[in-house]
N, C-alpha and C positions, 0 to 999 in steps of 0.2 A: 492639781500640780502633777501628780503621777500620770494622769491621763495625757496631759500635754507632753510630758517627756516620752511616753510611749508613742504618741503620734509622730513626734519629731524623729524618734528612732526608726519607726516604720518608713517614714519619708526618706530618711538617709539610706536605708537598706534598698528601697525600691529604686532610688536614683543611682545607687552603686550598681545594682543589677542591670539597669538600663544602660549605664555607661559601659559596663562590661560587654553587653551585647553589641552596642554601637562600635566599641573599640575592636571587638572580634570581627565585626562586619567590615570595618574599614582597614584592618590590619594588612590584608593582601595589597591594598593600594600603596601603603607606605613601604612595604617590603619589596615591591616590584615597580619601581618608577619607570622602567623601560617598557611596560605594557602599553598597548594602544590606548588612545584617549577614549573616554566614554563616561558612563555613570553607573554606580552600583544601586541606585534607587533607594528604596526603604530598607531599614534593618530587617533581617530575617527573610522577608518575602522577596526582597530585591525588586527586579522588574519582570518577574515571571508572569504575573497576571496580565500585564500589558502585552508581553510577547505572545501569550496564548490567546489573546482576544480574537474571536472569530472574524474572518474577513473573506472576501471573494478570493477563491484560490487562483484566479487568473490575474491577481494583483499581488504586490508585495505586502500590503496591509499598512496601516497607519504607523505601527511601531517601527518597522524596518525603514519605512520611508522617512520618518522623522529622524531616526538615528543616523541613517546614511547621509542625510542632508547636513546634520550637525557635526558628525565625526568622520565621515568617509565610509568606504565599503568594508573596513575592518575596524571593529571597536570592542571595548570591554563592557561587560555588564555583570549582573549577578542573577543567574537563572538556575532553577531547579536546585536551589540550596548551595550553589557553588559559584565562586568567581569564574567568569567565562569570557572567552574571546569568541565573538560572533564574526563569521566571515561571509561576506557577500561578494567576495573577490574570486574570479575564476581560477587564477593562478594558485592562490592559497588553498582553495578547496581541493584542487587537483593534487597539490603537494601533500595535504593531510591524508587524502584517500590512498595515495600511492605509498605512504610511509607507515602503513598499518603494522603494528607490532615492533617497529623500529623506533619511531619517535612518538607515535600516538597509538592509543588503544581504545577499543569500543568501550563505552561507559554509559549505559542506559540507567535511568533512575531506579532505585531499589524496588519501588512498588511495581514497576513494569516487569522486572525480573521475577517478582513474587507471583505474578499471574502466569507469565509465559513459561516459567519453569527454568531451573538452572541449566538445563541442557539445550535451551533454545539456541538456534543458529544465530539469532539476533544479538545474544548477550554473551555467549561463550567466547573465550579468547585462547590464544596460544595453540598448543598441540591439539587440545580438545576441539577447538574450532576447525582445525584442518581435517580432523578425523570425521566430524559430523558433516562438514561441507563436502567431503569426498562421497559420502552417502547421498547427499542431495544431487551431486553431479551424476552419480550412478542412476538415480531415478530419472533425471533428465535424459540421460543416454538411453535408458530403457524405453523411453517414448520417442524422443527425437522427432524426426520427420518420417517415421516409419508408417507404412500403409495402414496397419491396424489402428494405431493411435489417431491418424488423420481421419480414418473412417468413423471412429468413435466421436471425434469432434464434429465432423460434418453431420452425422446423424443427430447429435444433440442440438446443433444449431437449427436444423430443419424442423425438429419437433417444437422448439420454442417459437420460432418464426411462424409456424403454422398455427400456434395457439393464439396469435394476435388477430386472426381473421374474424370478421364480423364485429370488430370493436372500433369505435370511432375515436375514443380518447383512452390513452394508456398512461398510467403512472409508471414510466419506464424504469426509473431507478429502483422502485419497489419490485418491478418485474425482473430486473437483472439480479437482485440480491436476496429476495425473500421467497417464501413458499406461497403457493396458491392451491387452495383445497380442491380436490376432485372427489366428491363423494365422501363417505364416512370413514373409509379405510385408507385408500391410496392418496398420495400427495404428489403433485407434479413439481419436481425440483427444477429450478431454473438453471440456465445454461452453464455458467462458470462452476457452480457447485457440483452439478451433475457430472461434469467432465472430471473434476479433480477426485471425487470420491470413487468414481469408476476406475480411474487410473491407479490410485494409491491403494484402495481397499477392495476393489473388485465388486463394489456394490452398485446396483442399478439405481437410477434416480427415483423410481417409484416405490422402492421398498420402504416399509414403515421405519426400519432402523435408520435409514438415511434421513428421514424427516426428524427423528429424535436428535441425531447428531447436529443437524442444521439449527434446530431450536436451541440446543445448549450452546452451540457455537456463537449464535447471535447474542446470547446473554453474555458469553465470554468476551466478545468484542466490545460490547457496551461498557463493561467493567474495565477493560484495558485502557480506555481513555477517560476514566472517571476519576474523581478525587479518591486518593488511596486511604479510605476509611474502612477498616475491616470490622464493621459493626453489622449484625444481622439486619437484613432489609436494604442495605445500601447496594448500589450497582457493583462496587468492588467486591463486597462479600458474596453477592450472587454470582459474580464471575468466578470466584474461587470455587464455589459449589458446582458451577457448571463444568469447570475443568475436571472436578472429581467425577461427575456423572459421565463425561466423555471418556475418562480413563476406564470406568467400569464397563461402558459399552464396547470400547475397543478391546478390552480383555476378553469379552465374550466372543467378539468377532475372531480374534486370534485363536481362541480355543477351538471354535468351529472349524477354522482353517486347518488347524493341526490334525483334527479328526479326519479331514478329507472326505466328509460325507456329502459333498456337493452342494450344501446349503449356501456356501459363499462362492461366488464365481472366482475362478482362478485368476490371480493377479501376480504377475512375475515379481513386481516390486514388493508386495506384501510377503511373498516367500523369502525374498532377500532380507527383509526387515526381521522376520521371525527367526531366521537362521543365524543372525548376527549375535554371537555370544558375548560381545564386548559391551552391549548396550543393556541397561536395565529396562524393566517394563515402563518406568516413568520416562526414560530416555526415548523409547519408541512412541509413547503417547505424545511427548513434546514434539517429536519429529513430524507426526501426523498433523498436529496443530500448526506447526510452521508451514507445512505443505498447504493447509487450508488457507492460512493467512496470505501466502504468496499466490496460490493458484486460484483462490476464490475471491477474496476481498479485493485484491489489487486489480485482477482482471475484470471483475464486475464494475468497479468504479471507472476503469478505463473505458469500458464499453458504454457506460452512461455518459461519460464526458464526450465520447465520439458522437453519440446521438445528439447531445446538446449543441456542439459546435457545428456539425453538419446540418442540423435542423435550422440553422440560421443562415445557411449559404446554399441557395438553389444551384449556383454554379458548381459548387463542390459536389453536391448530390448527383447532378447530371453527369459529371465527369466520372464519378465512381460507377454509376450505372453503365456507362459506355465501356469501361474497363472490364467489368464483370460480365456484361453481355458478350464481349469478345471471348472471354475465357469459357463461358458456358456454351457458346456456339460451336466450339471445337470438341465438345464432349457429348456423349449420349445422355439421355435424360435419367438413366439409371446409374450413372457413374458417380462415384464420390470424388471429391476434390483430392488432388495429389500434391506432392512436394513441388513438381514442375509447375502446377497451377499457382501455387503460392509464390514462386519466384517471378511469375508474370505480373503479380499485383504491385507494380512499381508505384503507381499513384496512390494506391491504398497505403503503402508504406509511408509515403509523404504525409498523408492525412493522420496516420497513427503517430508519427513523430511530432507533428505540429500539435496534436492533442496533448501529448505528453509534455511538450514545452509549455503550452499555454495553461494546461490544467494543473500541473504540479501536484500529482497524486502523493508523491513523497517530498515534503517540503524541506526537511533537514534531517541530519543524522547526528548522533551523539558520539563524541570522542573525548579523550583525556590525554593531556601531554605527559609523556613518561619522563621527560627531562626538560630543562630549559631549552627552548628552540628559538634561535634568532632568525628572523625573516623580514626582509625589506626594512631594516632600520628599527624594528621593535622586537621585544622579547615576549614569547608565549611562555609564562612561568610553568615549571614542573607542577603537576597536580591540578592545574586549571582545566576546566572543561573547554572543549572547542566545538562549536556548532557550525559546520559548513552548511550554509543555506543554499541548497541546490536550486530552489525555485527562484530566488532573487537573481541568480546568474541567467536563468532562462528568460527573464524579463528585463535584462539590462539593455538600455537603448544604445550603449556603446558597442554592444555585440550583435544586436538584431535591429534592423530597420523596422520602425513601427512595431515594437515588441508586443503590444497588447492587441494587435490585429491578428486574427486567425487566417493564416495565409500558407497553405501547403506548398505553393509554388516556390517558396523560399528554399526548399530542399532539393530543387532540381539541380542535377549535376554535382551534388555534394555527397560526401561520405556520410551515410545515414546511421553510422554507429556512434556509440558514446565517445565523448572526448572532453576536453577541458571546459568547453562552454555548453555542453549538452550531456548531462549525467542523470537521466530520469530514474535509473536503477542503481545509483551509487557508483562505486568504482573500486579499483584495487582488489585486495583479497576478499572483499565483501560485495563485489558486484553480484547482483541477483542471479543465481544460477539458472533460474527458469524464465528469464525475461523473454527469450525467443519463443518459448512455448506459449506464453501469454499473448504475444503478438500474433502467432498463428491462429489461436482460438478466436481472437477478435476479428482478424481478417476473414476467417471462414464465416463467422456470424454476419459480418457486413455483406458478404457475397449474397447470402440469401435474403437479407433485409432489403438491400437496394434493388434487387431483382423483382421483389414482390410489392414494395411499398414506397410511397412518398410520405414525408412527415414534416411537421413544423411545431414549434413550441406553442403550447396552449397557455398563454399568459406569461408572466415573468417568474422565472425561477433561476437562481444563480448558484453555482457550485461554491460551497463555503468550506474554508479550511478551519478545523477545530482543535488540533491541526489535521486530523483525519478529514477526508472530504465527504460531504453529503449534500444532497439537495433538500431544502427545507420542505418543499411541496411534493417531493417524490418525482420530480421531472415529468410533469404531465405533457404529453404530446398528442396532437391530432394526426391520425394516420389515415391514409387512403390507399386502396389497392390499385395497382397498375391495370389489372385485368378485371373485367366485370364478373368473370367466373369466380364464385366464392371458394373454389378448391384450388390450392396452390399447385403448381406444376409438379412439385417433387413429392406430394403426398402419395404414399403407397410404395415408395422405393425402399 
């Protein structure tokens, strides 16, 4: 009898707890009847698992397709532990991005903040964001389209393109983002990473310390998009440890730079970073990590996406080759590319923009409503998350003819900068400060690639959004040289 009473009591307690959880989950719905239509999904987890389910990055994915069909381009959901308004509408996305710090504020999940660091440009808000962003803009200005920076980019592009000689099949995504061993000591760092570490830290790509940073950074990135379980052995815990190792390495680099013993190549930006008395050591480490994230991760993925799309279009490849042959014909063989050469790459710019539109390297951003916001007949309640889905707008058939078709000609005669229907680098106060530098690096790499090779995809491999973008097979391509001579024309310059 006593056991039966205890079982009944336990059952009542469990049901009461479950009811409390369900009530708390549904409470925002009852309190905010003016919110857009939609579904909150399951208690606690909401619809997060469905939203994050991997899909081809040049599609909206099943989750968004189904919800847009049922509820329209703006709907409510429960994502990342919060009631959320999801926007696939170009006007609302633009409105949210342009009203940063007035109506909306950056609001990334806690675990991401835990790995990136509290000083990351991605997560800081208010005056602190303005101060750190000013430093990022100073870095961009220190490079800009200046001859020294462009020569460094050109030199790095030549080296990586030359390394592809005598190879028939290349796992290009791995080539763009990872390390390839050369002997027992030196390591040949790939293009995007080599450029960014040289510009920020004054390190050459083949230095051992550069290899250590890349190894730790790769671990850091894997944890950034993993389940936030800080238990030894998990990707998240390894990422936290990798960040600590990068911090120690950077402290050593900064100490050597202070000594001025010549062991670290002079870097104007590293000097600026060291002399800034308003930033702690961790702030400076975080800034370097942000620079790697923007200058290496994003650029390398964009480069892989370009190879993917161009590799499926012989017409596009031929037109790129004609443009770059014209640019090269006006230069001596020992001359590096210049800012004027970059301005002549008009078709290349169309190809880059179309790749950004189709590939959707940055699918969405995180924001939070600071107050109740009325928009087009519904209310975005204060405290709710808002997710502007940039990629969905890029694939909207109401905005682009045949949106899933890779067609650079659609950009002819159009303003090729960001706008309401094209925001691959975000917008407003958080528009990526280094977006133009990334496009320059990719354009210079393409210059040497198309002048020396033709390529096509080796089998089927699709860019997948996790939400970060990766190729499951490493993007294998078959390559062939234009010239029978195994030595590229630019070797030795």
